[in-house]
C-alpha positions as CSV (number, residue, x, y, z in Angstrom):
1,M,126.0,32.5,173.7
2,V,128.5,31.0,176.1
3,K,129.7,28.5,173.8
4,K,130.2,31.1,171.0
5,C,132.2,33.6,173.2
6,A,134.2,30.4,174.2
7,S,134.8,29.3,170.5
8,H,136.0,33.0,169.8
9,N,138.1,33.2,173.2
10,I,136.0,36.1,174.6
11,G,136.1,35.7,178.2
12,F,135.8,37.9,181.5
13,K,139.4,39.2,181.1
14,R,139.0,40.2,177.7
15,I,135.7,41.8,178.5
16,A,137.0,43.7,181.3
17,I,139.8,45.0,179.4
18,D,138.0,46.1,176.1
19,D,134.8,47.6,177.7
20,G,135.4,50.8,179.6
21,G,131.6,50.8,180.6
22,L,132.1,48.0,182.6
23,L,134.9,49.6,184.8
24,L,132.6,52.4,185.1
25,Q,129.9,50.2,186.4
26,L,132.4,48.6,189.0
27,L,133.5,52.2,190.2
28,F,129.8,53.0,190.7
29,I,129.2,49.7,192.8
30,I,132.0,50.7,195.0
31,A,130.7,54.0,195.5
32,V,127.4,52.5,196.5
33,I,128.9,50.2,199.0
34,A,131.0,52.9,200.5
35,A,127.7,55.2,200.9
36,G,126.3,52.0,202.5
37,L,129.1,51.7,205.1
38,F,128.8,55.6,205.8
39,V,125.2,55.6,206.2
40,K,125.2,52.3,208.2
41,L,122.5,50.1,206.1
42,N,120.6,47.4,207.6
43,L,120.6,43.7,206.6
44,L,117.6,43.9,204.4
45,Q,119.0,47.2,202.8
46,W,122.4,45.3,202.1
47,T,120.6,42.2,200.7
48,I,118.6,44.7,198.3
49,V,121.8,46.7,197.4
50,A,123.8,43.3,196.9
51,G,121.2,41.9,194.7
52,L,120.8,44.9,192.5
53,S,124.5,45.1,192.2
54,T,124.9,41.6,190.9
55,I,122.2,42.0,188.3
56,F,123.5,45.4,187.2
57,I,127.1,43.9,186.8
58,S,125.6,40.7,185.1
59,I,123.8,42.8,182.5
60,G,126.7,44.7,181.9
61,I,128.9,41.9,181.3
62,Y,126.2,40.2,179.1
63,R,126.0,43.4,177.1
64,S,130.1,43.6,176.7
65,A,130.0,40.0,175.8
66,A,127.4,40.3,172.9
67,N,129.2,43.2,171.6
68,Q,132.3,41.4,171.4
69,L,130.6,38.5,169.9
70,I,129.4,40.8,167.2
71,I,132.8,41.9,166.5
72,Y,134.5,38.5,166.2
73,D,131.6,36.3,165.0
74,R,131.3,37.0,161.1
75,S,128.3,34.4,161.0
76,I,126.1,37.6,162.6
77,S,124.5,39.7,160.0
78,S,124.5,43.5,160.3
79,G,120.7,43.4,160.9
80,Q,121.2,40.8,163.8
81,A,124.0,42.8,165.3
82,I,121.9,46.0,165.2
83,R,119.2,43.9,167.0
84,I,121.7,42.4,169.6
85,R,122.9,45.8,170.7
86,A,119.7,47.4,170.7
87,L,118.5,44.9,173.2
88,S,121.4,44.7,175.1
89,N,121.6,48.4,175.4
90,L,117.9,48.6,176.4
91,L,118.4,46.0,178.8
92,M,121.2,47.7,180.4
93,A,119.3,51.1,180.6
94,F,116.2,49.4,182.4
95,T,118.3,47.7,184.8
96,S,120.4,50.9,185.6
97,G,117.2,52.9,185.9
98,I,116.0,50.3,188.3
99,S,118.9,50.3,190.3
100,F,119.4,53.9,190.6
101,F,115.7,54.4,191.6
102,T,116.0,51.6,194.2
103,Y,119.4,53.2,195.6
104,L,117.6,56.5,196.0
105,I,114.7,54.8,197.8
106,I,117.1,53.1,200.3
107,F,119.9,56.1,200.9
108,M,117.5,59.1,200.7
109,P,116.1,58.3,204.1
110,K,119.2,57.8,205.7
111,I,121.0,60.9,204.0
112,N,118.2,63.2,205.4
113,Q,118.6,61.7,209.0
114,L,122.2,62.8,208.7
115,L,121.2,66.4,207.6
């Protein structure tokens, strides 16, 4: 996939500009980091948050690159395009759910202590 993206001039800059969902993900990660600083997470919690955030952003970049590749690569049939979009969206939804659930597990005890 990397070679195909490179041959169609699909890089991180194009992905970041063309996909608003990636910007939304970055804003969500910034909010999570700000909340972590506010509630003073410990090292293990920061490690989990950093790992999940990295996976979350990586899957978002993969999804955006796949969607851009579908637009620019004419060798991809419509059936393949549907499967690629469905798989990348399913992977993104799964990763988002796991990340959100884990963030709740990490942050809820800290928030309860503040209340």
